[in-house]
Structures are given as C-alpha cells and as structure tokens.
N, C-alpha and C positions, 0 to 999 in steps of 0.2 A: 345473765348479766346486763341490766337492764341497759338500754345506751340509746343513741339518736342515731337509723340511719342514716341521718342528711348529709350530705359534702363524700359516699368514702366513694371509692374508686370501685370497682367491678373490676378484677386482672379474669382479662377469658383466658380460657384452660384448652388446648386443641384438643383432639378426640382419642391424639394417641394415649395421652395422662389418663384413659379409660381404660384403654385394653391392657389385659392379664395380664400382670411379668414376673416374674421364679423372684424368687431371694437372692440375694446378691451370692456371684458367685466370688470370693478366689476360685486360687487349683491349687484343690489334696490328691493326691496320690497316694496310693497305701505299696508298703511292700509287706506282705505274708507269708502263708507256709502252708504244712498241714500239721506242726510243731516246731522248737523252739531253732530245730538243726534246720529245716529248708528258708526256716527266716532269714536264718543266718549268713546262712547261701544267701540267699537272692537276694539281703543285702552286696554282700562281697561281690553278688555278680553287679550287679550297680555302678562298683564304685569300680569295681580292675574289671575289663574284659578280660584282659588274665592274670594268673596272683603267679610267680615263682616260688614267691616263698605264702608259707600264713602259719598264722601262730594260733593255734589250736590249745580251749577249757575246754571243761570238764562241766558240761551239762547243766550241773543241782552245782557246782562248788562254786559259786557266784565269785567270790573269798579269793579265790583266782582269778577271776579277772578282771578285777579293781585294776591294778597298774597292768593288764593287758597293751589296752589303748593306743599310752606315747608308746612303748618297748614296739608294738606289733606296729605305730604309725613311721619309727625309725624304720624298722627295716623293709616299712616301704610294701608291708602286710597287712590284709585283714583281716581279720576273729573270729574264726570258726567254733563252733560245738561238737561237743560228741556224749556221744554216756559214756559210762563209765567201764562197762567192763566185754564192748566190743564198740570199733568202729561205726556208727552209724550210719544209714544207710543211704539218709540226706548230700553229709558227708562230703563219703567215699563218691559220690559223685557231683560234687560241687566241689572236687579239689582232679576232680577227671577235667569237668571244665572250665578248672581254674586253670589247666595245665598247669598244675605247679609241681616244685620239682624237691620241696624241701617244707618237713615241717618241723617248727619250734613249738615241742609241748610247756607250757604253763603251770605247775602242781607238782604233786606227786602221785605213789603207786593208786592213791586211797581217793583220787581224780579223776585219774586217767588211768588206766592198769595200762600191764608190760601184753600183753592177748593185742591190744591198740597200735603198741607198740608194732608188736610182728603183723599187725592188719598191714597198717601204712609203711611199712618195708617192704611188702608180696606185692609192695603199689613201684618198687621199686623207688624208692622215697627217702628223700635224707629224715636220717628220724637226730631231734636235741629234743633234750628235758633240760629245764633252768624249776628247780624244788628247792626248798627249806623244810628246816623242822614244824613251822606252825604260819598263819601268814604272813605274818608278818616280816622274817627271814627269808620267804619269797619277793613280796613290796622291795625288799634291801637287795635280793640276787639281782631282780632285772631291771632294778638302779643301780647295781654293777657293771651289768651289761652296755646302758646307754652310754651315750658320747657326754661325756662334761658340759654341765649347764650350774646357768649363780643359780639357779632358785630350782623350789623339787615345792609341793600340791601336798597334808600332809589330812588325812580323812581320818576316820573310827575304822578298823577293821570290820563291824559289825552295820557301819553304813553305806550300803553302794550307792543311793538311789545321791550321796555327795559325791562322791567319785564317777561316777558316767555324768553326772550334768560337765561337772569342772573339765573332763575326760580331753575333750575334743579342742578347749584351749590349751590343755597341760602338751598333747600332744605338737602343735601347734608350735607350741614356743619353744620344747623340747624336754619339758619337766620330767619330774620325772613321781608318778604317785605312792608314796609311801604312807602305813600305818600306824597310830597307832589305835590305845582304847582308851575308854574313861578314864579309868586311874591315877591315868599321868601318859610321859613317853613313855615306848617300850626301847629301850637301848638297843634292838638292832636295828629302829629307826634312827638312834642318838646317834652309833658307828659311822653309822654310812651319811649321814648329815655329816659331818666332820672329816672319816678318809675321803669325800667326795669336794671338801670343800667348797657345803652351800652354803651361799654368802643371803638368801633371802626365802623364806619360807611364805605358801598361801596356805592359810588354813580354812576347810570349808568346816560345817557345823558347827554353830557351839556348845558353849561350857558344858550344857550334856555329854558332848559329843566327841569334843577337845580340850579339856578341861587347861583352867586357866594355869593349875601350876604346868603345864605341859606345855601351850602356849607362849610363855614367860624366860623356857627353856630352847627355845628354837630360835636360828637363826633370823635378826628383822624380820618378825613375822607381823600379815594383816590377814584380820579373819573378818568373813563372809559368813551371816550367818542368818537364819527366819525364822519362823515364827514352826513352820515344816517345809518339807521337800520342797512343796515347789516355790512357793517364798524363795527359801535358797539360790535353784536354779533361774527364779527371774533376775537376782541381783548379781548375778553371777553372768550371763545375756547383759544386763545394762554394765556392770563392768570391766568385764572384759570381753568385746565385741569384735564377734566374729561376724563374716557374711553372712548377707539374708537373703538373697538373692531362694533358696531353694533351703526352708527352714525344716528340719527334719523334730516329730516329737515321736515319745515315748512313752509308755506307762510305767510311771513310778514307781508302781510296784513286780514292775516284773523284766528280773534284771536282766537274764537272758538277751530276751528283744533288745533292751535297752543297749548295752553289750554292743549287740549286733549295730544299734539305732547311733551308739557313738562313735563306734569305728568308722560308719563313712563317714560322721559328719567330718569328723578327722579329716580322714582323704579329705573332702571337699573341700575343708576351712568355714564350713558351716557353723549355724548356733542349733544346737539342740536343748528340748524344750520337754519337758513332764505336763504329763497329762496323769487323768484317773479314769478311768473304767467308764465310766456314765457322761462325764462335762467338763469341759475346760476351766479348770483352778481357777477364779480369781486374780491370783495373783498371776500366774501367765496370760488372762486374758491386757491386766494393763499392761504388761510387754509387748503383748500382741502390736494395742491401740498404741501405747507408744512411739512403736518404730515401724508402726502400717505396717505392718507386717502380711503381705498374700501368697507367699506362694509355697503348701508343707509338703513332705512329704510324711508321711504316718509308717510307723515300722512296727508288726504286729499284724494279727487279725481278728478275729472281730471279738471272743472271746474276752480280749486285754482293753482293747478300745472298741467299746460298738459305736453302731452310726452313728447314735446323737452323735458326739464330737466332730464327725465326719461333714454335717450338719452342719451346726456349730462353725466349724473352720473355716465350709465355704461364704457362712454371710459376713456381709462385708461389714456389720453393725457389729465385730464379736470387736470387746478390748477396746470399743467407744464409749465414752460419758454420756447418759445421758439426764439431766435432770428431766425429773418430771416436779409440778404445783400446780396440785390441785386448786384450786380458786377457791376462797373466804375460808368458811374455819370458828367452831366454837358458838363467839358473838355473834359475829359476820355468817348470816344466813344465804347471804346472796339469795339468789332469786328465789319464790314458790309460786307452787302451782299445783292445781289437781294430783293433788297430797302432796307432793316434792318439793323439798329442802334442794337449793342446788347444794352444796356445801356436800353434802351425800351422794351424789350423783357424782360430784366431781369426785372427790374421794376414793369410791366405789371404782371407778376404770379408772383409775389412778395405779389402784391393787391391784388390779385387771395386770393394767401396761405393766408394769414391771414385773408381772412374771412374766410375761411371752419373751418381753424382753432379754432377759434375764434367762429367760429359756432359748431364747436367741446367742447368745453369747453374748450382749452388752452388760455393761458398768453402771447399772441404776444409783440416781443420790435421788430423794422424794425429800420437798419443803416439809412437806406435815405424813405423819403414816395413821394417825387418827382425828380425831374432832380438835384442830388442838387451831389458833388464829396465831402467823405473821405478819407482817407489816407490808408492805411492796418493796419497801428496800432490803428491809432481813429478809425476802425472796430470791431478787437481787445478786443480792449481796452472798448468800448461801450456793448460789445460779456457779457463781466468781474461781467462791472456795473452794466449790468443788473441779474446778479445772474443766466442767462440759463442753463438750462437743457441740450439744445441741441442746437448747431448750427448750420445753415443750410444755404449754400453762391448759389448763382443762376446765370450763367453762360449762354450764348450761344458763341456756337463752332466754329472756321472757319479748315481753308486749304488752300494752297493753290490749290492745286485738290481739284476742283468741284463734282466730281466722291465720296468724300470722307465725312460717312454722319453717322447719328446713337446717338444713350441714352447713356452718363454712368455715374455713379456716381464716385468723388474717397475721399481718406479719408487717414490721413498720422497718426505712429505710434508714433510717441512722447510723446503726450498726450491719455487717455485714446483705449486705438488702438486697444482693445475686441468691446468695447459698441460704438464707431467709426463706426467699423467694422459690425457690427449688426446692423446699423442705413440705409449703406451704399444697406445693402442687403435686407432690407425691403424697403428701397423707389426702388431701380433700374428698379426691377420688376412690379412694381405698375405707373412706369414714362411711360415703354414700353411702357405695356397694352395699356395708355392712351395716345396716343403718334401714338402710331401703329408703331417708327422709330423700326429700323435697332436694336439689344441691345446690347453694345460694355462693358456691360460688369461691373464691383466694378476694381477697379486700385487704386493702391496706388501715390503716389507721396506730391510734398513736396512745396504745394502750402500755401504763407503763412497767409490767415487765420484761415484754418484752422491745420498748421505744429503748429499756433504760441496761439489756442484758447487751455483754460486748460477740457474744456467738452467734450464729444462728437463730433466730427462736420466734415461737409461730406459737398463735392461742388461735387455741379450739373451740369450736360455739358446737355443741354435738346437736342438741337438739333444740324448742321450747317450749321449758315446765308449764309456761302461758297455754300451750296447744293441747288439746286432747289425742290427737294426733302421734304430737312426740310423744308428749308424758306415756303415752302407752305405753311405747316402745322404748325409752328408756328409763322405764319400771322391769322391763325380762333382764331377770340374772343369763340368758341362752344368750340378748340379745350386744350386752354391756361385754359379755364373754370375745363375743364377732368383734366388737367394737374397737377390741384392744387387738386378737387380733392381726384386724383392719389397719389401723395405727402403727402397728410394729411392722410388716409388711411394707407399708410406706416410707418407715422411717430407711430400714434395709431399699431400699427401692433407691432410697437418696444416698446413702455412702455411695453403691456403689454407682452413679452414674457421676459422685464424684471425681 
C-alpha cells in the first residue's frame, strides 16, 4: 500500500509485549478411563461423592441408555455401564466407592444378563429391572416410572446423539425421553403420551428422524433440528439454556462416553455439547463464541477426543469470528516491486492465516479467496454482515525509496479504539518476530476499512515490496507460513487479554 508517512503518530509498545506468551488458556479438564466403564465411573465420582442408587445400562446397548438420564436424575442417581455377560470390574469398584445400595437396571437380559444380577446381589445390593419388548417399549416403561410432567421429549430411537444432547435439559425439567422411528409415531410412545396426559412435546431431529406425520400426531410439538448432530446440539444449547460455568463436551459418536457426560451434566445443571474426535465442529465453535464459554470438562479418553480438541478448547480464539481482508485484487494490483504484486502477497498470507485460525478454533470469513476485487465499502459491509469480532486487513507496503523497509500495524480511533490498539499491540511484535523485519511499530491512520469497521480493526503492512530486503522475505512460502502462525498467536493473545 502506497501512502505518505507524514503526520503518523507512533504508539510506543512496551518491552513486555515482545516477551514470549502462550496461546490463550481456557480451563479444560478431562474425565477419562481405560475403557467406557471406567469413564462412566469417573464421571459419576465427579458428580456424586456417594450414590445410594445407580442406574445401570449395557455398555453396548445404546438404545437402552437413551431414556436413562432423566429417569436417573429423578432417582438422584448416576448412569453406569456394564458388560452384558458379567459385571465389569471398573463398575464393581465404582459401586463400592460410591457406597451404592440399590441398582436399577434398564434393559432386558440381552443387554444385562441375569448373571450380572446375581453378581450385584452378591454385593448385598438391591436390584430391580425395567425392560420392554423393544427400545420403544422400554423408553415408555421408564417414563411410566417417572413423576407426571406436562411435557416429553421425542427422538428417533436410532439417533442416540439427539437424545444425549437434550438429556441434561430434559432431566432438569423432569421430561421423559420417548422414542419413535422414521416411519411414523410408534404405538408404544403414543399410548404413553396419552396415559401420562402429556400436553407438550419437544421433537429433536429433522423429518428424516421424526417424520412430519409423526410430528403432527404429537401434542403441541416444537422441533429442534439441524444439518448434523453438532448443529442440533448447538441449537438445543441456544434454545434451552443450561448453566455454563462448567460446560461438558463429549464425542458425538461415542455413545457410552456421551451418556456418562449427559448424566453428570444433568446432575450439575450444566450445558452439554458434542464434538468429533479431531476438531471442534463449526456449529459448536459458534455457540461457544456466542455464549463466551471458557470452562470445559471433556468426557472420554484420547481415543475418542484427540489432543487437538483440547488444544482448541484451551484457546481463547475458539468460536470468535475473524474477518480477514486481503487488500486489493483483480484489476487493482496494489504495490508492485521486485517481481511481487501486492494483491498476490496479501491473498497468500490471508489464506494461510485462515488455515491457522481455523486450526486454532476460530470462525473465519474472507473478503475474497481468489483474485477478485471488492470496493472498500463492500469489504466493510461484509465484515459487518459476518458479525465479526475483529477485522484484519492484510497489505504490503511500497515507497519511492528502495531503502524503506519493515513491518507496521495500523489502527483507527473512530470505533473500538481501545481494543483496536490492543489487537494491534498483540499482533505487531508477532509479525516482526516471524518475518525478522525491521519493527516500524503500531500507528494510527484513517484507512477506510479500519476507520469504518465498528469492531476492533487493524491493517497490517507486512513489508515493503519495493525493498529488496523485505521482498526476498515475502517471496518465501516458509516465511509466509511462519507469518500466519505469528498473526494467529497475536490474535489469540488479544482474546486472552480481554
């Protein structure tokens, strides 16, 4: 970007800004174990110092667990798991540690055998069983044992993630979770709704899960659906808020861990969100950013939730929307020098920055992703439309004198002046460190995109394409990778400091 350097005010940056700092740290803990049975026990011990009653379901019978959490909550009990043919060792130890006196089994002998019952009774435990001919009847029979409630939840009996996501809220409200299938409303569920005089129903899942025909047969139904299980979970969190002082996270495909997570989340009245094994999904990032969630308990070991998810959860940029504006484009080449076109340098850096920010857990929006052109007004409008938390415009510099070189960051004081300055101060030293260029500091200037963007906004001048020194640096793919990582760290540090 070509400009006059006259009348620009250099903002001093304290030396502490150059000291190394870590990625932003949210608080994250993990509840894990050597297997699903131990995970469930460890989750129960987190919520119940003692549990005189425990609800027990089969470790491989996810359908039996769908209706377990609201019922267990009403009993003041955690949900534990066992093998079908024999009481799991971790579960036996857990029952002893929790000083349990009574076990309620959900499911028939195909899920938990009579041998398990014998083993439980040998521990001087009182044992009872609720079962049914199928998962639908089991859920109805569980609901019969619950106190009367004005509403119920209806989910597809094969879509366990939907049931898990709503379970903590349903439990706190005393709503049973009932099941149906994609063909229509199951008679087992219809009879239960009538016998319990249910007045309202919450349907979780789209029409592929709970059909329109079934929906229309339900009393005063409302539906929560989404493109996938993560979007459903996010919409549940948005529609039916729970406490967020300790948000629980579980793998959306690991039913056993998710059931344990739902059990403790219900006990503590906390929100439960779902993730995949490798990364926090976009819909979940969004709800984390919207609700400013900062304290998480991950339920499951590293086989179900990888270390990368933990890293993202720890980063304060998680869920924040970052608008990235690669300056110039198409017919507007920007600055030219030493074989470089500014528009190309800007885009290359911006795309790498987008990748790094996404990996860190941010939500990113680009003004352009190819060699196209937007007016300055359009760039500002796009940032506003995206409801961006920060606006970053990326440029390279030029000067009539080839000796001019270095890196600088601009902000404008028209809107969000304090936070714009803070953002600039966090990013500038990271850029300089990544590039190895001369530090030209943080400055103010009324560049259009940062003057009229109302969120914290900065404009980065990565280096001078007219400088042989800077141009050689900006030509390096490795350096641009390092620059993107440096900017990402600066942005994370900014959100950490807020």
